[in-house]
N, C-alpha and C positions, 0 to 999 in steps of 0.2 A: 027543775030549772036552777041554774046557778044563782044563789042569792046575791051575788055581786054583779049580775048581768048588766044592770043599768050603769054601774060605775065602769065596767069594762068597755061597754059601747061608747061611753063618754071619752075614755082613754083612747080608743081607736080614732075618735074624731079630733081630739085636741093635742095628742102627744106626737110630735114629729117622728120619733123613733118607731112608732107603730103604724104610721100612715101608709107605709109602703108594704105592709104585710100582705101575703097572698091568702087565698081562701083556706087552704089547709091549716095555716098557722092560726088564723082567726078562729077556726072551728075548735082547734085544740085548746086555745086560750079561753074561749067562751065556756068550754066544758070544765076545765080544771084550774083556770086562773083564779086568784083571790086578791082583792084589794085590801091591804093592811095599813092601818094608821098607827104610827109609832110616835110617842111624845119625845120632845127634845131631851137629849141626855141619855136616853135608853141605849144600852149596848144591844146591838143586833146579833152579833156573833163574836166569839172570843177564840183565841188559839186553842186548837184541839177539839172544838165543836164539830160534829158531823155536819156536812153541807147537805141540806134537804130541799133547798129552794133556790131558784134563780130570781134575784130581785131586779126590777126595773123601776127607776125612780119616776114617779108621776109629779110629785110636789115636794119641795124641801131639799135639804142637803144631808149627805152622808159623809162622814170623815173616816177614812181608813188609816189605821196606825199600826206600827210594829213596836212591840214592847220587849225589851231585853230581859234577861234573867235578873239583872240588877235593878230593874224598874225604869230604866231610861226609855224614852219614847221618841219616835220620829213619825211625822206625818207623811204618809205615802202618797195619798191623793184625796181629792174631794169629788163627790158625785152630785150632780144636779138633775133637774128634770130631763128625761130622755136618756140618761146614762144608766149603764148596768155595771155590776161590780166584777172586775176581773178576778178577784180572789175567789168569788163564788164560781165563776166560769171555769177557772183552772181546777178547783176542787171537784166540780161536777164532772169535768172531762176526764180527770185522773182517778176519780173515785176515792179521793183522800179527804182528810179533815181540813178545816181552815187553819192557816198558818199565821194569821194576824187578827186584829180586832177592827170591827166597824161599829160606829155608833151614830145615832141620829144627832146631827149638829143643830137642826131646827126641827120643829114639828114636821112629820114626814108622812107621805102617802106613797106606798110602794105596790106595784103589781107583782105579786109573788107567784111564780110558776113552779110547781112541785118538780122534783128531780126526774121522775119518770116522764112527765110531760115535756120537760126540757129536752130529754133525749129523743122523744118522738119528734119534737120540732126540728132538732138538728137533722134528723134522718129525712123528714118529710117536706121541709120547707126551705127552698133555696133563699127566699127573702129573709127568713129568720136567721139562717146561717150567716148571711151578709151582715145583718145587724149585729149579731153576737160577736163575730170575728173582727169586724171593723172597729167596734168599741174596744175589744180586747187589744188590738194592735195599737190603737190610740193611747190606751192606758200604759201599755208596755213602753211606748215612746216616752211618756211622762216619767216612768220609773227610771228609764235610762238617763234622762236629763237629771233626775235626782241623784243618781249614782255619780254622774259627771260633776255635779255641784259639790258633792261631798268629797270626791277624790281630788278635784283640781282647783277649787275656789277657796279662798280664805274665809274664815268665819265672819270677819267684819264685812266682807263683800256680800256674803250670803245673808247676813242680817239686814244690810241696806236693801237688798233685793226684796227681802221678806216684808220690811216696813213699807216699801213703795207699793208692793202688791196688795197689802191688806189695808192701806190707808183709805179712808173715805174721802168724800169731796172736801171735807174740812181739814184734810191732812191729819186726821186723828186715827190712830190704830187702837182699837178697843180690845187689847189683849194684855194679860199679865205677863211678867217675865217668864213664869213657868210655861205659859201657853206658847210664847215665842220660842222657848227652848225646844218644845215639842215640834214646832214647825220646821226647825232646821236641824234637829237631832243633836243637841248638845245639852250641857248642864245649865240650870238656872243661874248659877253663879257666874258662868261665862257671859251670859246675856247681860246680867247686871253690870259686869265690868265693862263690856263693850258699850252699853248705853251710857255709862258714866263718861267714857271717852268721847262719845258722840256729843254729850251735853257740854263737856269742856270746850269742844270745838264750835259750839253753837249750832249744831245740826239738828238736835232734837231735845225734847224735855220729857222726863218721865213723871207721871202722876199715878195715883192709885188706879190700877187696872187700865191705864192708858199710856200711849206714847204719842206726843205731839211732834210732828215734823216741822222744824223751823226753817231749814234750808234744803229744799227739795233738790236744787241743782247740785249741791255738794253730795247728797246721797246718790243721785243719779250718776255722778262721775265715779263714785266709789263702786257702785253696782255694775258698771260697765265692765265686760270681760277684758 
């Protein structure tokens, strides 16, 4: 019996992405699926790593990043409960290694499906194919939006969008300048310069590891296409 049987049955009951699975898919996952707990900050895979698992997030968040040869980083997307990783899907379908990095942004619980079981699921289960490919299409759309932002939007506009997206209810963004640079794919020095300009205009205030939004309406005007 699969030692993860109880956790897998719980995932079937509580995870919306798994609720519509047909019996063939449930049987394969019961036999070969594994629930893996990963601490915050741990790298799940890196560029060049072979892809051996299809991960579906049960709890927590994954951050997927692309890192250049010079060490520059850009955030590709985040995954939450019910999401699967298109980097893994693409690598499994093509039989290639990973081309980017994924790490646990919070403590994480993942349903890990081994590569042979993933291929069986694709072949045997229409419901699983719908889940896998609908998630793949959604994340591709996110990546196209990222490409559009990089190609057509100014950095100050993208930073304003980023601050508004990450701000909590108290209008505080809990990110360092380095982390914000990764979010929009630029250098830390560029973020520091832009935030100084925002501060001079009275739009925001930088503190250690934080950015406080002071004029949300001004940032929303700047962020608008």
